[in-house]
C-alpha positions in Angstrom: 43.0 22.1 -41.4 45.2 20.4 -38.8 43.8 19.5 -35.4 45.8 19.5 -32.2 45.3 15.8 -31.2 46.8 12.6 -32.4 46.7 8.9 -31.3 49.5 6.6 -30.3 50.1 3.1 -29.1 53.3 1.9 -27.5 53.3 -1.6 -29.0 53.9 -4.9 -27.2 57.7 -4.9 -28.1 58.2 -1.5 -26.5 56.3 -2.6 -23.4 58.1 -6.0 -23.2 61.5 -4.3 -23.5 60.7 -1.8 -20.6 60.6 1.3 -22.8 57.3 2.8 -21.6 58.9 5.5 -19.4 61.6 6.4 -21.8 59.2 6.8 -24.7 56.7 8.8 -22.6 59.6 11.1 -21.6 60.5 11.7 -25.3 56.8 12.4 -26.0 56.4 14.9 -23.2 59.8 16.5 -23.8 58.7 17.2 -27.4 55.8 19.3 -26.0 53.0 16.8 -26.2 50.3 16.8 -23.4 48.7 13.5 -22.6 44.9 13.9 -22.9 44.1 10.2 -22.3 46.2 7.2 -21.6 45.7 3.5 -20.7 47.6 0.3 -20.2 45.6 -2.4 -21.9 45.8 -5.5 -24.2 44.1 -5.8 -27.5 42.0 -8.9 -28.1 42.3 -10.6 -31.5 39.0 -9.0 -32.5 40.1 -5.6 -31.4 43.4 -5.8 -33.4 41.5 -7.1 -36.5 39.1 -4.1 -36.3 41.8 -1.6 -35.5 44.0 -2.7 -38.4 41.1 -3.6 -40.8 42.5 -1.3 -43.4 45.4 -3.8 -43.8 43.2 -7.0 -43.9 44.1 -7.8 -47.5 47.8 -7.3 -47.0 50.1 -10.3 -46.6 51.4 -9.2 -43.2 47.9 -8.8 -41.6 48.0 -12.1 -39.7 51.4 -11.4 -38.3 50.4 -7.9 -37.4 47.3 -9.1 -35.4 49.5 -11.8 -33.7 52.1 -9.2 -32.7 49.6 -6.6 -31.5 47.8 -9.2 -29.3 50.8 -10.9 -27.8 51.1 -8.5 -24.8 49.9 -5.2 -23.3 50.1 -1.9 -25.0 49.9 1.7 -23.9 47.2 3.7 -25.8 47.2 7.5 -25.6 45.7 10.6 -27.1 48.3 13.4 -27.4 47.7 17.1 -27.7 49.9 19.7 -29.3 49.7 22.2 -32.2 50.1 20.3 -35.4 50.0 17.1 -33.4 49.8 14.5 -36.2 52.7 15.8 -38.3 54.9 16.6 -35.3 54.3 13.2 -33.8 55.0 11.4 -37.1 58.3 13.3 -37.2 59.1 12.3 -33.6 58.5 8.6 -34.1 60.5 8.4 -37.4 60.3 6.1 -40.3 58.6 2.7 -40.0 61.9 1.0 -40.7 64.2 1.9 -37.7 67.3 1.6 -39.9 65.9 4.4 -42.0 64.6 6.5 -39.1 66.4 9.7 -38.2 68.7 9.8 -35.3 66.9 10.6 -32.0 63.5 9.5 -33.2 61.5 7.0 -31.1 61.8 4.2 -33.7 65.6 4.8 -34.1 66.0 4.5 -30.4 63.5 1.8 -29.5 62.3 -0.3 -32.5 64.0 -3.5 -33.5 62.6 -4.1 -36.9 59.9 -2.9 -39.4 57.4 -5.3 -37.9 58.3 -4.5 -34.3 58.6 -0.8 -34.5 57.8 0.2 -30.9 55.1 2.7 -31.6 52.0 3.6 -33.7 51.2 7.1 -34.7 48.1 8.3 -36.6 48.8 9.3 -40.2 46.0 11.9 -40.5 43.7 14.1 -38.4 40.8 12.0 -39.4 42.5 8.7 -38.4 43.6 10.2 -35.1 40.0 11.0 -34.2 38.8 7.5 -35.3 41.7 5.7 -33.5 41.3 7.7 -30.4 37.6 7.0 -30.2 38.3 3.3 -30.8 40.3 3.2 -27.5 38.7 5.9 -25.3 35.3 7.0 -24.3 34.6 10.7 -24.1 34.8 10.6 -20.3 38.4 9.2 -20.5 39.7 12.1 -22.5 40.8 15.3 -20.7 
């Protein structure tokens, strides 16, 4: 059963390139309500824990370096069918393969620097949201 919340991070490349406002506008225009949001920076330990599922992959070290190089915007979003609808809004991981009008097509520069993270399941959305936010920070 689908829940109505998902988790996202605007990654360091999107923040560095000044796309926070434009991406948040696309998110809210698509009908998502922001239930929690913060501007923060991941420590190396935080990034390693958050992406632990990828720790055996060859790109893990690069991913950790990338995600810790600058600030991010973490957010919990709310909407019916949130996970699937948000995945459709952000587009394919490779911006060259992403559909026109998607966040990654508009703002990502490569597979590695793809502007935004979106939870891939309801279970991961809950885990990822709890990683970044305490209960009192979620509205």
